[in-house]
Gaussian input, Z-matrix of N, CA and C with variables (Angstrom, degrees):
# hf/3-21g

backbone

0 1
 N
 C     1     B1
 C     2     B2     1     A1
 N     3     B3     2     A2     1     D1
 C     4     B4     3     A3     2     D2
 C     5     B5     4     A4     3     D3
 N     6     B6     5     A5     4     D4
 C     7     B7     6     A6     5     D5
 C     8     B8     7     A7     6     D6
 N     9     B9     8     A8     7     D7
 C    10    B10     9     A9     8     D8
 C    11    B11    10    A10     9     D9
 N    12    B12    11    A11    10    D10
 C    13    B13    12    A12    11    D11
 C    14    B14    13    A13    12    D12
 N    15    B15    14    A14    13    D13
 C    16    B16    15    A15    14    D14
 C    17    B17    16    A16    15    D15
 N    18    B18    17    A17    16    D16
 C    19    B19    18    A18    17    D17
 C    20    B20    19    A19    18    D18
 N    21    B21    20    A20    19    D19
 C    22    B22    21    A21    20    D20
 C    23    B23    22    A22    21    D21
 N    24    B24    23    A23    22    D22
 C    25    B25    24    A24    23    D23
 C    26    B26    25    A25    24    D24
 N    27    B27    26    A26    25    D25
 C    28    B28    27    A27    26    D26
 C    29    B29    28    A28    27    D27
 N    30    B30    29    A29    28    D28
 C    31    B31    30    A30    29    D29
 C    32    B32    31    A31    30    D30
 N    33    B33    32    A32    31    D31
 C    34    B34    33    A33    32    D32
 C    35    B35    34    A34    33    D33
 N    36    B36    35    A35    34    D34
 C    37    B37    36    A36    35    D35
 C    38    B38    37    A37    36    D36
 N    39    B39    38    A38    37    D37
 C    40    B40    39    A39    38    D38
 C    41    B41    40    A40    39    D39
 N    42    B42    41    A41    40    D40
 C    43    B43    42    A42    41    D41
 C    44    B44    43    A43    42    D42
 N    45    B45    44    A44    43    D43
 C    46    B46    45    A45    44    D44
 C    47    B47    46    A46    45    D45
 N    48    B48    47    A47    46    D46
 C    49    B49    48    A48    47    D47
 C    50    B50    49    A49    48    D48
 N    51    B51    50    A50    49    D49
 C    52    B52    51    A51    50    D50
 C    53    B53    52    A52    51    D51
 N    54    B54    53    A53    52    D52
 C    55    B55    54    A54    53    D53
 C    56    B56    55    A55    54    D54
 N    57    B57    56    A56    55    D55
 C    58    B58    57    A57    56    D56
 C    59    B59    58    A58    57    D57
 N    60    B60    59    A59    58    D58
 C    61    B61    60    A60    59    D59
 C    62    B62    61    A61    60    D60
 N    63    B63    62    A62    61    D61
 C    64    B64    63    A63    62    D62
 C    65    B65    64    A64    63    D63
 N    66    B66    65    A65    64    D64
 C    67    B67    66    A66    65    D65
 C    68    B68    67    A67    66    D66
 N    69    B69    68    A68    67    D67
 C    70    B70    69    A69    68    D68
 C    71    B71    70    A70    69    D69
 N    72    B72    71    A71    70    D70
 C    73    B73    72    A72    71    D71
 C    74    B74    73    A73    72    D72
 N    75    B75    74    A74    73    D73
 C    76    B76    75    A75    74    D74
 C    77    B77    76    A76    75    D75
 N    78    B78    77    A77    76    D76
 C    79    B79    78    A78    77    D77
 C    80    B80    79    A79    78    D78
 N    81    B81    80    A80    79    D79
 C    82    B82    81    A81    80    D80
 C    83    B83    82    A82    81    D81
 N    84    B84    83    A83    82    D82
 C    85    B85    84    A84    83    D83
 C    86    B86    85    A85    84    D84
 N    87    B87    86    A86    85    D85
 C    88    B88    87    A87    86    D86
 C    89    B89    88    A88    87    D87
 N    90    B90    89    A89    88    D88
 C    91    B91    90    A90    89    D89
 C    92    B92    91    A91    90    D90
 N    93    B93    92    A92    91    D91
 C    94    B94    93    A93    92    D92
 C    95    B95    94    A94    93    D93
 N    96    B96    95    A95    94    D94
 C    97    B97    96    A96    95    D95
 C    98    B98    97    A97    96    D96
 N    99    B99    98    A98    97    D97
 C   100   B100    99    A99    98    D98
 C   101   B101   100   A100    99    D99
 N   102   B102   101   A101   100   D100
 C   103   B103   102   A102   101   D101
 C   104   B104   103   A103   102   D102
 N   105   B105   104   A104   103   D103
 C   106   B106   105   A105   104   D104
 C   107   B107   106   A106   105   D105
 N   108   B108   107   A107   106   D106
 C   109   B109   108   A108   107   D107
 C   110   B110   109   A109   108   D108
 N   111   B111   110   A110   109   D109
 C   112   B112   111   A111   110   D110
 C   113   B113   112   A112   111   D111
 N   114   B114   113   A113   112   D112
 C   115   B115   114   A114   113   D113
 C   116   B116   115   A115   114   D114
 N   117   B117   116   A116   115   D115
 C   118   B118   117   A117   116   D116
 C   119   B119   118   A118   117   D117
 N   120   B120   119   A119   118   D118
 C   121   B121   120   A120   119   D119
 C   122   B122   121   A121   120   D120
 N   123   B123   122   A122   121   D121
 C   124   B124   123   A123   122   D122
 C   125   B125   124   A124   123   D123
 N   126   B126   125   A125   124   D124
 C   127   B127   126   A126   125   D125
 C   128   B128   127   A127   126   D126
 N   129   B129   128   A128   127   D127
 C   130   B130   129   A129   128   D128
 C   131   B131   130   A130   129   D129
 N   132   B132   131   A131   130   D130
 C   133   B133   132   A132   131   D131
 C   134   B134   133   A133   132   D132
 N   135   B135   134   A134   133   D133
 C   136   B136   135   A135   134   D134
 C   137   B137   136   A136   135   D135
 N   138   B138   137   A137   136   D136
 C   139   B139   138   A138   137   D137
 C   140   B140   139   A139   138   D138
 N   141   B141   140   A140   139   D139
 C   142   B142   141   A141   140   D140
 C   143   B143   142   A142   141   D141
 N   144   B144   143   A143   142   D142
 C   145   B145   144   A144   143   D143
 C   146   B146   145   A145   144   D144
 N   147   B147   146   A146   145   D145
 C   148   B148   147   A147   146   D146
 C   149   B149   148   A148   147   D147
 N   150   B150   149   A149   148   D148
 C   151   B151   150   A150   149   D149
 C   152   B152   151   A151   150   D150
 N   153   B153   152   A152   151   D151
 C   154   B154   153   A153   152   D152
 C   155   B155   154   A154   153   D153
 N   156   B156   155   A155   154   D154
 C   157   B157   156   A156   155   D155
 C   158   B158   157   A157   156   D156
 N   159   B159   158   A158   157   D157
 C   160   B160   159   A159   158   D158
 C   161   B161   160   A160   159   D159
 N   162   B162   161   A161   160   D160
 C   163   B163   162   A162   161   D161
 C   164   B164   163   A163   162   D162
 N   165   B165   164   A164   163   D163
 C   166   B166   165   A165   164   D164
 C   167   B167   166   A166   165   D165
 N   168   B168   167   A167   166   D166
 C   169   B169   168   A168   167   D167
 C   170   B170   169   A169   168   D168
 N   171   B171   170   A170   169   D169
 C   172   B172   171   A171   170   D170
 C   173   B173   172   A172   171   D171
 N   174   B174   173   A173   172   D172
 C   175   B175   174   A174   173   D173
 C   176   B176   175   A175   174   D174
 N   177   B177   176   A176   175   D175
 C   178   B178   177   A177   176   D176
 C   179   B179   178   A178   177   D177
 N   180   B180   179   A179   178   D178
 C   181   B181   180   A180   179   D179
 C   182   B182   181   A181   180   D180
 N   183   B183   182   A182   181   D181
 C   184   B184   183   A183   182   D182
 C   185   B185   184   A184   183   D183
 N   186   B186   185   A185   184   D184
 C   187   B187   186   A186   185   D185
 C   188   B188   187   A187   186   D186
 N   189   B189   188   A188   187   D187
 C   190   B190   189   A189   188   D188
 C   191   B191   190   A190   189   D189
 N   192   B192   191   A191   190   D190
 C   193   B193   192   A192   191   D191
 C   194   B194   193   A193   192   D192
 N   195   B195   194   A194   193   D193
 C   196   B196   195   A195   194   D194
 C   197   B197   196   A196   195   D195
 N   198   B198   197   A197   196   D196
 C   199   B199   198   A198   197   D197
 C   200   B200   199   A199   198   D198
 N   201   B201   200   A200   199   D199
 C   202   B202   201   A201   200   D200
 C   203   B203   202   A202   201   D201
 N   204   B204   203   A203   202   D202
 C   205   B205   204   A204   203   D203
 C   206   B206   205   A205   204   D204
 N   207   B207   206   A206   205   D205
 C   208   B208   207   A207   206   D206
 C   209   B209   208   A208   207   D207
 N   210   B210   209   A209   208   D208
 C   211   B211   210   A210   209   D209
 C   212   B212   211   A211   210   D210
 N   213   B213   212   A212   211   D211
 C   214   B214   213   A213   212   D212
 C   215   B215   214   A214   213   D213
 N   216   B216   215   A215   214   D214
 C   217   B217   216   A216   215   D215
 C   218   B218   217   A217   216   D216
 N   219   B219   218   A218   217   D217
 C   220   B220   219   A219   218   D218
 C   221   B221   220   A220   219   D219
 N   222   B222   221   A221   220   D220
 C   223   B223   222   A222   221   D221
 C   224   B224   223   A223   222   D222
 N   225   B225   224   A224   223   D223
 C   226   B226   225   A225   224   D224
 C   227   B227   226   A226   225   D225
 N   228   B228   227   A227   226   D226
 C   229   B229   228   A228   227   D227
 C   230   B230   229   A229   228   D228
 N   231   B231   230   A230   229   D229
 C   232   B232   231   A231   230   D230
 C   233   B233   232   A232   231   D231
 N   234   B234   233   A233   232   D232
 C   235   B235   234   A234   233   D233
 C   236   B236   235   A235   234   D234
 N   237   B237   236   A236   235   D235
 C   238   B238   237   A237   236   D236
 C   239   B239   238   A238   237   D237
 N   240   B240   239   A239   238   D238
 C   241   B241   240   A240   239   D239
 C   242   B242   241   A241   240   D240
 N   243   B243   242   A242   241   D241
 C   244   B244   243   A243   242   D242
 C   245   B245   244   A244   243   D243
 N   246   B246   245   A245   244   D244
 C   247   B247   246   A246   245   D245
 C   248   B248   247   A247   246   D246
 N   249   B249   248   A248   247   D247
 C   250   B250   249   A249   248   D248
 C   251   B251   250   A250   249   D249
 N   252   B252   251   A251   250   D250
 C   253   B253   252   A252   251   D251
 C   254   B254   253   A253   252   D252
 N   255   B255   254   A254   253   D253
 C   256   B256   255   A255   254   D254
 C   257   B257   256   A256   255   D255
 N   258   B258   257   A257   256   D256
 C   259   B259   258   A258   257   D257
 C   260   B260   259   A259   258   D258
 N   261   B261   260   A260   259   D259
 C   262   B262   261   A261   260   D260
 C   263   B263   262   A262   261   D261
 N   264   B264   263   A263   262   D262
 C   265   B265   264   A264   263   D263
 C   266   B266   265   A265   264   D264
 N   267   B267   266   A266   265   D265
 C   268   B268   267   A267   266   D266
 C   269   B269   268   A268   267   D267
 N   270   B270   269   A269   268   D268
 C   271   B271   270   A270   269   D269
 C   272   B272   271   A271   270   D270

   B1=1.4464
   B2=1.5349
   B3=1.3109
   B4=1.4644
   B5=1.5268
   B6=1.3227
   B7=1.4620
   B8=1.5305
   B9=1.3198
   B10=1.4664
   B11=1.5277
   B12=1.3155
   B13=1.4560
   B14=1.5144
   B15=1.3226
   B16=1.4587
   B17=1.5255
   B18=1.3287
   B19=1.4675
   B20=1.5233
   B21=1.3158
   B22=1.4614
   B23=1.5286
   B24=1.3350
   B25=1.4650
   B26=1.5216
   B27=1.3298
   B28=1.4634
   B29=1.5221
   B30=1.3386
   B31=1.4674
   B32=1.5288
   B33=1.3244
   B34=1.4684
   B35=1.5277
   B36=1.3362
   B37=1.4590
   B38=1.5152
   B39=1.3308
   B40=1.4674
   B41=1.5251
   B42=1.3084
   B43=1.4667
   B44=1.5280
   B45=1.3205
   B46=1.4691
   B47=1.5306
   B48=1.3239
   B49=1.4643
   B50=1.5209
   B51=1.3391
   B52=1.4726
   B53=1.5210
   B54=1.3256
   B55=1.4650
   B56=1.5280
   B57=1.3187
   B58=1.4629
   B59=1.5135
   B60=1.3269
   B61=1.4627
   B62=1.5200
   B63=1.3291
   B64=1.4674
   B65=1.5283
   B66=1.3223
   B67=1.4643
   B68=1.5262
   B69=1.3218
   B70=1.4548
   B71=1.5258
   B72=1.3338
   B73=1.4667
   B74=1.5325
   B75=1.3102
   B76=1.4564
   B77=1.5111
   B78=1.3278
   B79=1.4628
   B80=1.5195
   B81=1.3159
   B82=1.4540
   B83=1.5307
   B84=1.3295
   B85=1.4700
   B86=1.5265
   B87=1.3280
   B88=1.4658
   B89=1.5196
   B90=1.3075
   B91=1.4536
   B92=1.5141
   B93=1.3109
   B94=1.4651
   B95=1.5269
   B96=1.3221
   B97=1.4678
   B98=1.5244
   B99=1.3137
   B100=1.4633
   B101=1.5296
   B102=1.3173
   B103=1.4621
   B104=1.5278
   B105=1.3324
   B106=1.4661
   B107=1.5260
   B108=1.3325
   B109=1.4699
   B110=1.5266
   B111=1.3138
   B112=1.4653
   B113=1.5296
   B114=1.3378
   B115=1.4616
   B116=1.5155
   B117=1.3298
   B118=1.4692
   B119=1.5224
   B120=1.3291
   B121=1.4725
   B122=1.5272
   B123=1.3284
   B124=1.4664
   B125=1.5276
   B126=1.3290
   B127=1.4622
   B128=1.5248
   B129=1.3287
   B130=1.4738
   B131=1.5205
   B132=1.3279
   B133=1.4682
   B134=1.5295
   B135=1.3321
   B136=1.4666
   B137=1.5162
   B138=1.3269
   B139=1.4675
   B140=1.5222
   B141=1.3254
   B142=1.4663
   B143=1.5295
   B144=1.3243
   B145=1.4677
   B146=1.5262
   B147=1.3245
   B148=1.4682
   B149=1.5252
   B150=1.3192
   B151=1.4614
   B152=1.5253
   B153=1.3402
   B154=1.4657
   B155=1.5205
   B156=1.3414
   B157=1.4621
   B158=1.5242
   B159=1.3262
   B160=1.4596
   B161=1.5155
   B162=1.3296
   B163=1.4613
   B164=1.5262
   B165=1.3111
   B166=1.4592
   B167=1.5263
   B168=1.3184
   B169=1.4594
   B170=1.5235
   B171=1.3246
   B172=1.4597
   B173=1.5256
   B174=1.3235
   B175=1.4556
   B176=1.5270
   B177=1.3077
   B178=1.4671
   B179=1.5162
   B180=1.2986
   B181=1.4662
   B182=1.5227
   B183=1.3174
   B184=1.4626
   B185=1.5210
   B186=1.3267
   B187=1.4640
   B188=1.5166
   B189=1.3206
   B190=1.4684
   B191=1.5201
   B192=1.3146
   B193=1.4598
   B194=1.5317
   B195=1.3146
   B196=1.4605
   B197=1.5242
   B198=1.3211
   B199=1.4723
   B200=1.5331
   B201=1.3293
   B202=1.4660
   B203=1.5286
   B204=1.3185
   B205=1.4582
   B206=1.5280
   B207=1.3149
   B208=1.4644
   B209=1.5249
   B210=1.3229
   B211=1.4638
   B212=1.5185
   B213=1.3177
   B214=1.4599
   B215=1.5255
   B216=1.3294
   B217=1.4654
   B218=1.5293
   B219=1.3301
   B220=1.4700
   B221=1.5244
   B222=1.3288
   B223=1.4671
   B224=1.5221
   B225=1.3304
   B226=1.4634
   B227=1.5169
   B228=1.3306
   B229=1.4669
   B230=1.5257
   B231=1.3237
   B232=1.4674
   B233=1.5254
   B234=1.3213
   B235=1.4645
   B236=1.5255
   B237=1.3251
   B238=1.4633
   B239=1.5260
   B240=1.3220
   B241=1.4657
   B242=1.5288
   B243=1.3237
   B244=1.4693
   B245=1.5229
   B246=1.3159
   B247=1.4556
   B248=1.5299
   B249=1.3194
   B250=1.4684
   B251=1.5298
   B252=1.3261
   B253=1.4611
   B254=1.5304
   B255=1.3225
   B256=1.4666
   B257=1.5233
   B258=1.3136
   B259=1.4663
   B260=1.5171
   B261=1.3245
   B262=1.4488
   B263=1.5191
   B264=1.3132
   B265=1.4683
   B266=1.5304
   B267=1.2976
   B268=1.4590
   B269=1.5250
   B270=1.2998
   B271=1.4654
   B272=1.4732
   A1=107.80
   A2=115.80
   A3=120.44
   A4=110.83
   A5=115.91
   A6=121.09
   A7=111.54
   A8=117.23
   A9=120.56
   A10=110.51
   A11=116.89
   A12=120.84
   A13=112.35
   A14=116.52
   A15=120.71
   A16=110.68
   A17=116.24
   A18=120.23
   A19=110.29
   A20=117.41
   A21=121.49
   A22=110.68
   A23=117.34
   A24=120.88
   A25=110.92
   A26=117.24
   A27=120.62
   A28=110.88
   A29=116.53
   A30=120.21
   A31=110.61
   A32=116.65
   A33=120.23
   A34=110.07
   A35=117.14
   A36=120.88
   A37=112.30
   A38=116.05
   A39=119.81
   A40=110.66
   A41=116.52
   A42=120.56
   A43=110.63
   A44=116.83
   A45=121.04
   A46=110.00
   A47=117.55
   A48=121.03
   A49=112.05
   A50=116.13
   A51=119.83
   A52=111.12
   A53=117.00
   A54=120.07
   A55=110.75
   A56=116.05
   A57=119.94
   A58=111.85
   A59=115.96
   A60=120.24
   A61=111.93
   A62=117.22
   A63=121.29
   A64=111.96
   A65=116.52
   A66=120.06
   A67=112.64
   A68=117.28
   A69=121.32
   A70=108.83
   A71=118.05
   A72=119.39
   A73=111.83
   A74=115.23
   A75=120.86
   A76=113.04
   A77=114.33
   A78=121.61
   A79=109.65
   A80=116.22
   A81=120.78
   A82=108.84
   A83=117.38
   A84=120.42
   A85=112.82
   A86=116.71
   A87=120.61
   A88=108.35
   A89=116.15
   A90=121.76
   A91=113.15
   A92=114.67
   A93=121.18
   A94=111.47
   A95=117.90
   A96=120.11
   A97=109.92
   A98=116.71
   A99=120.19
   A100=111.16
   A101=116.70
   A102=120.72
   A103=110.73
   A104=117.07
   A105=121.15
   A106=110.37
   A107=117.55
   A108=120.23
   A109=111.46
   A110=116.75
   A111=120.56
   A112=109.83
   A113=116.65
   A114=120.69
   A115=112.79
   A116=117.47
   A117=120.98
   A118=110.19
   A119=116.24
   A120=120.23
   A121=110.11
   A122=117.52
   A123=121.37
   A124=110.90
   A125=117.33
   A126=120.46
   A127=111.14
   A128=116.29
   A129=120.22
   A130=110.88
   A131=116.83
   A132=120.64
   A133=110.67
   A134=117.20
   A135=120.48
   A136=112.85
   A137=116.12
   A138=120.08
   A139=110.81
   A140=116.62
   A141=120.41
   A142=111.05
   A143=117.16
   A144=120.74
   A145=110.20
   A146=116.80
   A147=120.34
   A148=110.82
   A149=116.97
   A150=120.19
   A151=111.24
   A152=116.77
   A153=120.43
   A154=112.58
   A155=117.34
   A156=119.25
   A157=112.04
   A158=116.96
   A159=120.08
   A160=116.06
   A161=118.36
   A162=120.55
   A163=107.76
   A164=115.99
   A165=120.75
   A166=110.92
   A167=115.85
   A168=121.22
   A169=108.66
   A170=116.22
   A171=120.71
   A172=109.39
   A173=115.92
   A174=119.63
   A175=111.51
   A176=117.66
   A177=121.65
   A178=110.60
   A179=115.31
   A180=120.95
   A181=108.93
   A182=115.97
   A183=121.31
   A184=108.06
   A185=116.24
   A186=121.00
   A187=112.71
   A188=117.32
   A189=120.07
   A190=109.88
   A191=116.88
   A192=121.28
   A193=110.52
   A194=116.44
   A195=121.32
   A196=111.21
   A197=116.85
   A198=120.93
   A199=109.93
   A200=117.08
   A201=120.31
   A202=110.60
   A203=116.80
   A204=121.62
   A205=111.61
   A206=116.91
   A207=120.48
   A208=110.24
   A209=117.47
   A210=120.48
   A211=111.78
   A212=116.53
   A213=119.78
   A214=111.45
   A215=117.07
   A216=120.25
   A217=110.61
   A218=117.20
   A219=120.86
   A220=109.61
   A221=116.72
   A222=120.41
   A223=111.33
   A224=116.48
   A225=120.60
   A226=112.64
   A227=116.68
   A228=120.47
   A229=109.72
   A230=117.50
   A231=120.97
   A232=110.72
   A233=117.47
   A234=121.18
   A235=111.34
   A236=117.21
   A237=120.47
   A238=110.65
   A239=117.49
   A240=120.75
   A241=110.46
   A242=117.30
   A243=120.82
   A244=110.37
   A245=116.74
   A246=120.85
   A247=110.64
   A248=116.93
   A249=120.84
   A250=111.35
   A251=117.68
   A252=119.98
   A253=110.84
   A254=115.99
   A255=121.00
   A256=111.93
   A257=117.13
   A258=121.27
   A259=111.51
   A260=118.22
   A261=121.26
   A262=115.23
   A263=118.30
   A264=121.70
   A265=108.23
   A266=117.73
   A267=120.80
   A268=111.93
   A269=118.41
   A270=121.51
   A271=111.30
   D1=130.59
   D2=179.37
   D3=-88.12
   D4=177.06
   D5=-175.85
   D6=-63.46
   D7=-34.60
   D8=178.33
   D9=-64.37
   D10=-41.99
   D11=178.54
   D12=-64.54
   D13=-38.15
   D14=179.00
   D15=-67.02
   D16=-45.48
   D17=179.06
   D18=-63.66
   D19=-41.53
   D20=177.86
   D21=-61.59
   D22=-43.15
   D23=179.06
   D24=-62.07
   D25=-39.17
   D26=179.20
   D27=-66.67
   D28=-43.71
   D29=-179.10
   D30=-65.78
   D31=-48.25
   D32=179.06
   D33=-63.06
   D34=-41.16
   D35=177.81
   D36=-61.06
   D37=-39.75
   D38=178.41
   D39=-64.24
   D40=-42.05
   D41=-179.57
   D42=-67.18
   D43=-47.89
   D44=-179.41
   D45=-63.82
   D46=-44.24
   D47=178.74
   D48=-62.48
   D49=-42.50
   D50=179.31
   D51=-64.88
   D52=-41.32
   D53=177.58
   D54=-62.80
   D55=-43.54
   D56=177.95
   D57=-61.08
   D58=-40.84
   D59=179.80
   D60=-70.00
   D61=-37.10
   D62=178.61
   D63=-66.12
   D64=-35.69
   D65=-178.30
   D66=-77.87
   D67=-16.02
   D68=179.79
   D69=-87.90
   D70=120.71
   D71=-177.99
   D72=-69.45
   D73=152.67
   D74=177.08
   D75=88.16
   D76=-175.41
   D77=-178.96
   D78=-98.44
   D79=137.97
   D80=178.27
   D81=-112.75
   D82=127.30
   D83=-177.71
   D84=-83.05
   D85=53.09
   D86=177.37
   D87=-130.20
   D88=152.42
   D89=-177.96
   D90=-87.76
   D91=178.73
   D92=-177.65
   D93=-68.12
   D94=-37.23
   D95=-179.14
   D96=-63.72
   D97=-44.08
   D98=178.67
   D99=-66.72
   D100=-36.10
   D101=176.32
   D102=-62.47
   D103=-43.31
   D104=178.88
   D105=-65.26
   D106=-42.70
   D107=178.34
   D108=-61.58
   D109=-42.59
   D110=176.60
   D111=-62.25
   D112=-41.32
   D113=178.52
   D114=-63.29
   D115=-40.16
   D116=178.53
   D117=-63.64
   D118=-47.22
   D119=179.16
   D120=-62.84
   D121=-43.11
   D122=179.75
   D123=-63.10
   D124=-38.64
   D125=179.53
   D126=-65.56
   D127=-43.25
   D128=-179.50
   D129=-67.52
   D130=-48.63
   D131=-178.37
   D132=-67.90
   D133=-39.53
   D134=177.94
   D135=-61.68
   D136=-39.40
   D137=176.56
   D138=-64.93
   D139=-43.17
   D140=179.44
   D141=-62.81
   D142=-43.11
   D143=179.26
   D144=-64.49
   D145=-43.48
   D146=179.79
   D147=-60.40
   D148=-40.32
   D149=178.66
   D150=-67.81
   D151=-37.91
   D152=-179.75
   D153=-66.41
   D154=-34.49
   D155=-178.97
   D156=-88.05
   D157=1.04
   D158=172.67
   D159=92.78
   D160=21.04
   D161=176.80
   D162=-70.88
   D163=124.61
   D164=-177.67
   D165=-73.49
   D166=142.75
   D167=176.05
   D168=-80.80
   D169=131.70
   D170=-179.43
   D171=-116.17
   D172=170.00
   D173=179.70
   D174=-79.62
   D175=-17.32
   D176=179.61
   D177=-103.00
   D178=-147.00
   D179=178.86
   D180=-79.44
   D181=129.67
   D182=175.41
   D183=-87.40
   D184=94.35
   D185=-172.94
   D186=-64.63
   D187=-39.09
   D188=-179.99
   D189=-66.19
   D190=-42.10
   D191=176.70
   D192=-61.53
   D193=-40.70
   D194=178.67
   D195=-62.46
   D196=-38.38
   D197=177.44
   D198=-62.96
   D199=-43.29
   D200=176.36
   D201=-59.56
   D202=-46.07
   D203=-176.50
   D204=-64.24
   D205=-47.99
   D206=-178.75
   D207=-67.55
   D208=-39.48
   D209=177.02
   D210=-59.95
   D211=-42.79
   D212=177.11
   D213=-67.16
   D214=-34.78
   D215=177.02
   D216=-64.88
   D217=-41.04
   D218=176.88
   D219=-60.18
   D220=-47.00
   D221=179.08
   D222=-62.75
   D223=-41.86
   D224=-179.93
   D225=-64.99
   D226=-45.71
   D227=178.91
   D228=-63.48
   D229=-42.73
   D230=179.72
   D231=-62.72
   D232=-42.84
   D233=-178.90
   D234=-65.94
   D235=-45.75
   D236=-179.24
   D237=-68.32
   D238=-39.50
   D239=178.46
   D240=-63.23
   D241=-42.81
   D242=178.72
   D243=-65.05
   D244=-41.24
   D245=179.48
   D246=-63.31
   D247=-43.13
   D248=179.86
   D249=-68.61
   D250=-36.52
   D251=176.46
   D252=-63.09
   D253=-41.91
   D254=-179.47
   D255=-67.43
   D256=-26.30
   D257=179.59
   D258=-87.89
   D259=-5.46
   D260=175.87
   D261=92.06
   D262=12.21
   D263=176.87
   D264=-88.43
   D265=100.38
   D266=-176.69
   D267=-117.83
   D268=33.90
   D269=-179.42
   D270=-62.76

């Protein structure tokens, strides 16, 4: 992966993570770096799932793939927030 791919993954991860966090009600005790990491993982896994279920790649925005990615980001943010709450990190 070249530097452009890494920067793109960070930007897309930040967007996906932020969308996931915005859709989750309430306050989440996690920082921006963790949100971006969750978004990057959600984007990669969401793309893989979309390809496995047969979502066609288009030249524009793949809306179904985006739904998978954001949904996984919501689940990821919720899981990490719950884990951090249980461990006593309430910053």
